[in-house]
C-alpha positions as CSV (number, residue, x, y, z in Angstrom):
1,M,149.5,-42.7,59.0
2,K,147.5,-41.2,62.1
3,T,146.1,-38.7,59.4
4,T,145.2,-41.5,56.9
5,V,143.5,-43.3,59.7
6,F,141.6,-40.3,60.9
7,F,140.5,-39.8,57.6
8,L,138.8,-43.1,57.3
9,I,137.0,-42.8,60.5
10,M,135.6,-39.8,59.7
11,I,134.4,-40.5,56.0
12,L,133.1,-44.1,57.9
13,L,130.7,-41.9,60.8
14,S,129.2,-39.8,58.2
15,F,128.0,-43.1,56.0
16,L,126.7,-44.3,59.3
17,Q,125.0,-40.7,60.6
18,T,124.1,-39.7,57.1
19,G,121.6,-43.2,57.2
20,C,120.3,-42.8,60.8
21,I,119.3,-39.3,59.8
22,Q,117.3,-40.8,56.5
23,K,116.0,-43.7,59.0
24,E,114.0,-41.5,61.0
25,I,113.0,-38.4,58.4
26,I,111.2,-41.7,56.6
27,D,109.8,-43.1,60.0
28,D,109.0,-39.7,60.9
29,V,106.7,-38.0,58.5
30,N,103.6,-38.9,56.0
31,I,104.9,-38.9,52.6
32,I,102.2,-37.2,50.0
33,L,102.2,-38.8,47.3
34,A,99.5,-38.0,45.4
35,S,97.6,-34.9,46.0
36,G,93.7,-33.4,44.3
37,Y,92.6,-30.5,44.8
38,D,88.7,-29.2,44.0
39,L,86.6,-26.4,44.3
40,E,83.4,-26.2,46.7
41,E,80.3,-24.3,45.7
42,D,81.5,-21.8,48.3
43,G,83.8,-20.4,46.6
44,A,86.4,-22.6,48.9
45,L,89.5,-25.2,47.9
46,M,89.0,-29.0,49.6
47,G,92.1,-30.5,49.3
48,T,92.7,-34.4,49.2
49,V,96.3,-36.2,50.1
50,I,97.1,-39.5,50.1
51,V,99.0,-41.6,52.1
52,P,100.3,-44.2,51.7
53,V,100.4,-47.5,54.6
54,Y,102.5,-50.2,53.7
55,Q,101.4,-53.4,55.9
56,K,103.6,-56.4,56.2
57,Q,102.6,-59.2,53.2
58,Q,99.4,-57.4,52.2
59,P,99.0,-55.2,49.3
60,V,99.7,-51.4,49.8
61,Q,97.2,-49.4,51.5
62,S,96.4,-45.7,50.9
63,E,95.4,-43.3,53.9
64,V,93.1,-40.1,52.3
65,L,93.0,-37.3,54.2
66,E,90.7,-33.8,53.3
67,E,90.2,-30.0,54.4
68,K,88.8,-27.2,53.2
69,A,90.4,-23.9,53.2
70,V,89.7,-20.2,51.8
71,L,93.8,-19.7,50.7
72,T,96.3,-22.6,48.4
73,R,98.5,-22.1,51.3
74,D,96.5,-23.2,54.3
75,L,95.8,-26.2,52.7
76,L,98.4,-28.5,53.6
77,T,98.4,-26.0,56.9
78,D,95.1,-27.3,58.2
79,L,95.4,-31.1,56.8
80,Q,98.4,-31.2,59.6
81,R,95.7,-31.4,61.7
82,K,94.4,-34.7,61.0
83,S,97.9,-36.4,60.3
84,S,100.0,-38.6,63.1
85,D,103.2,-37.6,61.8
86,P,104.5,-34.4,59.9
87,L,103.0,-34.2,56.4
88,V,105.8,-33.6,53.5
89,Y,105.3,-33.5,49.7
90,G,109.2,-35.0,49.4
91,K,107.9,-37.4,46.9
92,L,104.9,-36.2,45.8
93,Q,103.8,-37.9,41.9
94,V,101.3,-37.0,40.9
95,A,98.6,-34.0,41.5
96,V,94.6,-34.2,40.3
97,F,92.3,-31.2,40.3
98,G,89.0,-31.3,39.5
99,E,86.9,-30.0,36.5
100,K,85.4,-26.9,38.2
101,L,88.1,-26.3,39.9
102,A,90.0,-26.1,36.0
103,A,87.3,-24.1,34.2
104,E,87.7,-21.3,36.9
105,G,91.8,-21.3,36.5
106,F,94.3,-23.2,39.3
107,E,97.8,-21.1,38.2
108,D,98.2,-20.5,42.6
109,L,98.3,-23.9,42.9
110,L,100.6,-24.7,40.4
111,D,102.3,-21.5,41.8
112,A,102.8,-23.4,45.8
113,L,103.8,-26.7,43.8
114,Q,106.8,-25.2,41.9
115,R,108.1,-23.1,44.9
116,D,108.0,-26.2,47.2
117,A,112.0,-27.0,46.9
118,S,110.5,-30.4,47.6
119,V,108.2,-31.2,44.8
120,G,109.6,-32.3,41.6
121,S,109.3,-30.7,38.6
122,R,108.2,-34.2,36.7
123,V,105.1,-34.7,38.8
124,Y,102.4,-35.5,36.6
125,L,99.0,-33.4,36.6
126,A,95.4,-34.3,36.0
127,I,92.1,-33.2,35.1
128,G,89.6,-35.0,37.6
129,R,86.4,-35.8,35.3
130,K,83.9,-34.2,38.6
131,T,85.8,-33.9,41.3
132,A,89.8,-35.1,41.8
133,S,88.6,-36.5,45.4
134,E,86.1,-39.2,43.4
135,I,89.5,-40.0,41.7
136,L,91.5,-40.5,44.9
137,K,89.7,-42.7,46.9
138,G,89.3,-44.9,44.2
139,Q,91.8,-48.3,45.4
140,Y,93.6,-49.3,42.4
141,G,95.8,-52.0,42.3
142,I,98.0,-53.7,45.2
143,R,100.9,-51.2,45.1
144,G,98.4,-48.0,46.2
145,T,96.1,-45.6,43.9
146,A,99.2,-42.6,43.7
147,V,101.6,-45.5,42.0
148,Y,99.0,-46.5,40.1
149,L,97.9,-42.9,38.9
150,H,101.2,-42.6,38.2
151,N,101.6,-45.9,36.5
152,L,98.5,-45.1,34.1
153,I,99.9,-41.6,33.0
154,K,103.6,-43.0,32.1
155,H,102.6,-46.0,30.1
156,N,100.0,-43.8,28.3
157,I,102.7,-41.1,27.3
158,E,105.7,-44.0,26.3
159,G,103.5,-46.3,24.4
160,R,99.7,-44.8,24.1
161,D,98.3,-41.8,22.8
162,L,98.9,-39.5,25.3
163,P,101.5,-36.7,25.0
164,R,104.4,-35.8,27.3
165,E,103.4,-33.6,30.5
166,N,104.4,-33.1,34.0
167,L,104.5,-29.5,35.9
168,H,107.6,-28.5,34.2
169,L,106.1,-28.8,30.9
170,F,102.2,-27.5,32.2
171,L,104.2,-24.3,33.3
172,Y,107.0,-23.6,30.3
173,N,103.8,-23.9,28.3
174,L,101.5,-21.7,30.5
175,Y,104.0,-19.5,30.1
176,D,104.8,-19.8,26.6
177,E,102.7,-16.5,25.1
178,G,102.6,-18.9,22.0
179,K,101.3,-22.4,23.0
180,D,98.6,-23.5,25.5
181,P,98.9,-26.2,28.0
182,Y,97.1,-29.2,28.2
183,L,96.3,-32.1,30.8
184,P,95.0,-35.8,30.9
185,I,91.4,-36.1,32.1
186,L,91.0,-38.7,34.2
187,Q,87.3,-40.3,34.7
188,L,85.8,-43.7,36.9
189,S,84.2,-45.9,33.8
190,G,83.2,-49.1,37.0
191,K,84.1,-49.3,40.9
192,D,87.9,-48.7,41.3
193,E,88.1,-48.5,37.6
194,L,90.2,-45.8,35.7
195,E,91.1,-44.2,32.0
196,I,92.3,-41.9,30.1
197,A,89.1,-40.6,28.7
198,G,90.5,-37.7,26.7
199,V,92.9,-34.4,27.0
200,A,91.7,-31.4,28.8
201,L,92.4,-28.3,26.4
202,F,93.3,-24.9,27.9
203,S,93.3,-21.2,26.8
204,E,96.0,-19.8,29.1
205,E,95.3,-20.9,33.1
206,R,91.3,-22.0,32.2
207,M,90.2,-25.1,30.6
208,V,88.3,-24.4,27.8
209,G,87.2,-27.8,26.0
210,E,88.5,-31.6,25.0
211,V,89.9,-33.9,23.0
212,Q,87.9,-36.8,23.1
213,K,89.4,-40.6,23.7
214,D,89.0,-41.6,20.4
215,K,91.0,-38.2,19.0
216,M,94.0,-38.7,20.8
217,M,96.1,-40.4,18.4
218,F,96.0,-37.5,16.9
219,F,96.3,-34.9,19.0
220,K,99.5,-36.4,20.0
221,L,100.8,-36.4,16.4
222,L,99.8,-32.3,16.2
223,T,102.0,-31.6,19.9
224,D,104.6,-34.6,20.8
225,Q,106.7,-37.4,18.1
226,Y,105.3,-41.5,18.5
227,M,108.4,-43.5,19.7
228,E,105.8,-46.7,20.1
229,G,101.9,-46.4,18.6
230,T,99.0,-48.5,17.6
231,Y,96.0,-47.6,15.5
232,T,93.4,-49.8,14.2
233,F,91.0,-48.9,11.3
234,S,88.9,-50.3,8.2
235,L,89.6,-50.0,5.1
236,K,87.2,-50.1,2.2
237,S,87.2,-53.5,1.3
238,G,85.4,-53.8,4.6
239,D,89.0,-55.5,6.4
240,T,90.1,-53.8,9.7
241,V,93.8,-53.5,9.9
242,S,96.0,-53.0,12.6
243,V,99.5,-50.3,12.5
244,K,101.7,-51.2,15.3
245,S,104.9,-49.9,16.1
246,I,103.9,-46.0,15.4
247,T,107.0,-43.5,15.1
248,S,106.2,-39.9,14.2
249,K,107.7,-36.5,13.7
250,K,106.1,-33.3,12.7
251,D,107.3,-29.9,11.1
252,V,105.3,-26.7,11.2
253,K,105.7,-24.5,8.8
254,M,104.9,-20.6,8.2
255,E,104.0,-20.1,4.7
256,S,102.8,-17.2,5.8
257,K,100.9,-14.8,8.3
258,E,97.9,-16.4,7.4
259,K,99.1,-20.2,6.5
260,V,100.9,-22.6,8.2
261,K,101.2,-26.2,7.1
262,F,101.7,-29.2,9.1
263,T,104.1,-32.1,7.7
264,I,103.7,-35.4,9.4
265,E,106.1,-38.3,9.4
266,L,104.9,-41.4,10.1
267,E,106.5,-45.3,9.6
268,G,104.9,-48.2,11.5
269,H,104.1,-51.6,10.2
270,I,100.7,-54.0,9.8
271,R,99.8,-56.1,13.2
272,E,97.2,-57.5,11.9
273,F,94.9,-57.4,8.9
274,T,91.5,-59.9,8.6
275,G,92.3,-60.2,5.3
276,K,93.1,-63.2,3.5
277,K,96.4,-61.8,2.5
278,I,98.6,-59.0,2.2
279,T,100.2,-57.7,-0.7
280,P,102.0,-54.6,-2.5
281,K,98.4,-53.4,-2.9
282,T,96.7,-54.1,0.7
283,I,99.7,-51.8,1.7
284,Q,99.5,-49.0,-0.4
285,E,95.9,-49.4,0.5
286,V,96.7,-49.1,3.9
287,Q,98.8,-46.0,3.6
288,E,96.3,-44.2,1.5
289,E,93.9,-45.0,4.2
290,F,95.8,-43.9,7.1
291,K,97.1,-40.4,5.3
292,K,93.5,-40.0,4.7
293,A,92.3,-40.2,8.4
294,V,95.3,-38.5,9.5
295,E,95.2,-35.4,7.7
296,K,91.2,-35.1,8.1
297,E,91.5,-35.8,11.7
298,C,94.3,-33.5,12.3
299,L,92.9,-30.4,10.4
300,A,89.0,-31.5,12.3
301,L,91.1,-30.7,15.7
302,V,93.1,-27.5,14.4
303,D,89.9,-26.3,13.0
304,Q,88.4,-27.1,16.9
305,F,91.1,-25.3,18.5
306,K,90.9,-22.2,16.6
307,S,86.7,-22.1,17.9
308,L,88.0,-22.3,21.4
309,N,91.2,-19.3,21.1
310,T,93.8,-22.0,22.2
311,D,96.9,-23.4,20.5
312,P,98.5,-26.4,21.9
313,T,100.4,-27.1,18.9
314,G,102.3,-24.4,19.7
315,I,101.1,-22.5,16.2
316,G,102.0,-19.0,18.0
317,D,105.5,-19.7,18.6
318,T,106.4,-21.0,15.5
319,A,105.2,-16.9,13.8
320,S,107.2,-15.5,16.8
321,H,110.2,-17.1,15.6
322,T,110.0,-16.4,12.0
323,F,108.6,-12.9,11.3
324,R,110.2,-10.2,12.3
325,S,107.5,-7.9,12.9
326,F,105.6,-10.2,14.6
327,K,103.2,-8.8,17.5
328,M,101.3,-11.6,20.2
329,D,98.7,-9.6,20.3
330,E,97.7,-9.1,16.7
331,W,98.6,-12.6,16.3
332,K,95.7,-13.8,18.8
333,K,93.5,-11.6,17.5
334,S,93.8,-13.2,13.4
335,Y,94.3,-16.6,15.1
336,Q,90.8,-18.0,14.2
337,D,91.2,-16.9,10.7
338,L,94.4,-18.7,9.9
339,K,94.1,-21.3,7.1
340,V,95.9,-24.3,7.7
341,E,97.3,-27.3,5.8
342,I,98.1,-31.1,7.1
343,E,100.4,-33.0,4.7
344,A,101.1,-36.8,5.9
345,N,103.6,-38.9,4.5
346,I,102.6,-42.9,5.9
347,I,105.3,-45.4,5.1
348,I,104.1,-49.3,6.2
349,T,107.9,-50.5,6.4
350,E,106.8,-54.6,7.4
351,S,103.3,-57.2,8.1
352,G,103.1,-59.2,10.5
353,V,99.6,-61.7,11.4
354,I,97.1,-62.4,9.4
355,E,93.1,-63.3,10.9
């Protein structure tokens, strides 16, 4: 009986002790929720971090701290001198990199992040149009800048045209010889208004180009899969149709070392139609026009990738698993001459609103 009581007391004390420790940590540190990195004219790095400031019955305020450093690992150390409490990365949600830095490459910064045990692998990464500092200094929403940036990227991945990305996936694609990484581009569209303006393309660790925002849907078809999407386009008749609840999957097949074929299966329903009536003939026309658009735009994107010597679709990775006598160095030399075929199979399952 005494043994049982002893163990119960010890368990209770351990819970109480854990609670006290957690409260002390939260109260005595500044938790970095978002960080930004820019390359200065003199070659130094400018680091920007966001720390949330909570006030009773008030929107969350974002405290912004900035500091320059020559070495990546000195940034956090130097920022500590400007913080009232120790800065920690325990809840980092988003890391933004300026365009100039992205063009030079930021592998050292990523290495520092992945080696920090307090930084999760699901941290979202993004490119800031012009500078990361400019993006992080904006005030967006009522829950703080960091939460806004996180939610902006998350919902565009889950229900819009942005392919899945985070720290883990970026590093996986970066170190995979047969595939190149990509990241969303964040851009100010007005005072305290932010949008995803496209997707940055990388050749190894450097940004070499981008996919415009109106082409992002086709980019996602090539690199990821849709669970929920929308696409609006015009028919030959002049009527406009909106296809919603788009789901997709793709198959990449190397028909030879000189030719690759993408097969894209896509399903959705007509949400809105500006014509008078949706008939079987209308649905057939929608499928045909959608098929033409997908095949044309996806082929144009792959041609763009080849011209930039980047492979975000992972054709090289597919080739390396297809051919036994495969040498990546030789493949990269012949990549730009690769013949590409796109086949889209479109199914419109039902119809919705007529305007």
